[in-house]
C-alpha positions as CSV (number, residue, x, y, z in Angstrom):
1,X,0.0,0.0,0.0
2,X,1.3,3.5,-0.9
3,X,2.2,5.5,2.2
4,X,1.3,8.8,0.5
5,X,-2.3,9.8,1.1
6,X,-4.5,10.4,-1.9
7,X,-5.5,13.9,-0.6
8,X,-1.9,15.1,-0.7
9,X,-1.7,14.7,-4.5
10,X,-4.7,16.8,-5.4
11,X,-2.9,20.2,-5.8
12,X,0.4,20.7,-7.6
13,X,3.3,21.2,-5.3
14,X,4.1,24.7,-6.8
15,X,0.7,26.1,-6.0
16,X,1.1,26.8,-2.3
17,X,4.5,28.6,-2.5
18,X,3.4,30.6,-5.6
19,X,0.2,31.8,-3.9
20,X,2.1,32.6,-0.7
21,X,4.7,34.7,-2.5
22,X,2.1,36.4,-4.6
23,X,0.0,37.1,-1.5
24,X,2.7,38.9,0.4
25,X,3.1,42.0,-1.9
26,X,-0.7,42.1,-2.6
27,X,-1.6,42.2,1.0
28,X,1.2,44.7,1.8
29,X,-0.1,47.0,-0.9
30,X,-3.7,46.6,0.4
31,X,-2.5,47.8,3.8
32,X,-0.4,50.7,2.5
33,X,-2.6,52.1,-0.2
34,X,-5.7,54.1,0.7
35,X,-8.7,52.1,-0.5
36,X,-6.5,49.1,-1.1
37,X,-8.2,46.8,1.4
38,X,-10.7,45.8,-1.3
39,X,-7.9,44.5,-3.5
40,X,-6.6,42.3,-0.6
41,X,-10.1,41.0,0.2
42,X,-10.7,40.1,-3.5
43,X,-7.3,38.5,-3.7
44,X,-7.9,36.4,-0.6
45,X,-11.2,35.3,-2.1
46,X,-9.6,34.4,-5.4
47,X,-6.8,32.2,-4.0
48,X,-9.1,29.3,-3.0
49,X,-11.1,29.7,-6.2
50,X,-8.0,29.4,-8.3
51,X,-6.9,26.4,-6.3
52,X,-10.3,24.8,-6.9
53,X,-10.1,25.6,-10.6
54,X,-6.6,24.0,-10.7
55,X,-8.0,20.9,-9.0
56,X,-10.8,20.6,-11.5
57,X,-8.5,21.0,-14.5
58,X,-5.6,18.8,-13.4
59,X,-7.6,16.0,-11.8
60,X,-10.6,15.6,-14.1
61,X,-9.2,12.5,-15.9
62,X,-7.5,11.0,-12.8
63,X,-10.0,11.5,-10.0
64,X,-13.5,12.6,-11.1
65,X,-15.0,12.8,-7.5
66,X,-12.4,15.3,-6.3
67,X,-12.9,17.4,-9.5
68,X,-16.6,17.3,-9.1
69,X,-16.3,18.4,-5.5
70,X,-14.1,21.3,-6.5
71,X,-16.5,22.2,-9.3
72,X,-19.5,22.2,-6.9
73,X,-17.5,24.5,-4.6
74,X,-16.8,26.9,-7.5
75,X,-20.5,26.9,-8.5
76,X,-21.5,27.6,-4.9
77,X,-19.0,30.5,-4.7
78,X,-20.4,31.9,-7.9
79,X,-23.9,31.6,-6.5
80,X,-22.9,33.4,-3.3
81,X,-21.3,36.3,-5.3
82,X,-24.4,36.5,-7.6
83,X,-26.9,36.5,-4.8
84,X,-24.8,39.1,-2.9
85,X,-24.8,41.3,-6.0
86,X,-28.6,41.0,-6.2
87,X,-29.1,41.9,-2.5
88,X,-26.7,44.8,-2.5
């Protein structure tokens, strides 16, 4: 039996460090620039959405259940944003 868990192979290894190093300057700018907080909030909302999109694209042929779960999460996020826009 393989000692590596299935869940650890869902995202590519480069995604976490890339998101981290991209997040640092974006969040710093969102703190320093007037009105920049909205940029930081949108970035922090986009990071898990991009990760879910990467999971859907990279795992569709290998593990359909994980890809469907990520796709359902993306659809749910889209519905939340759409309903929020209707309410506001």
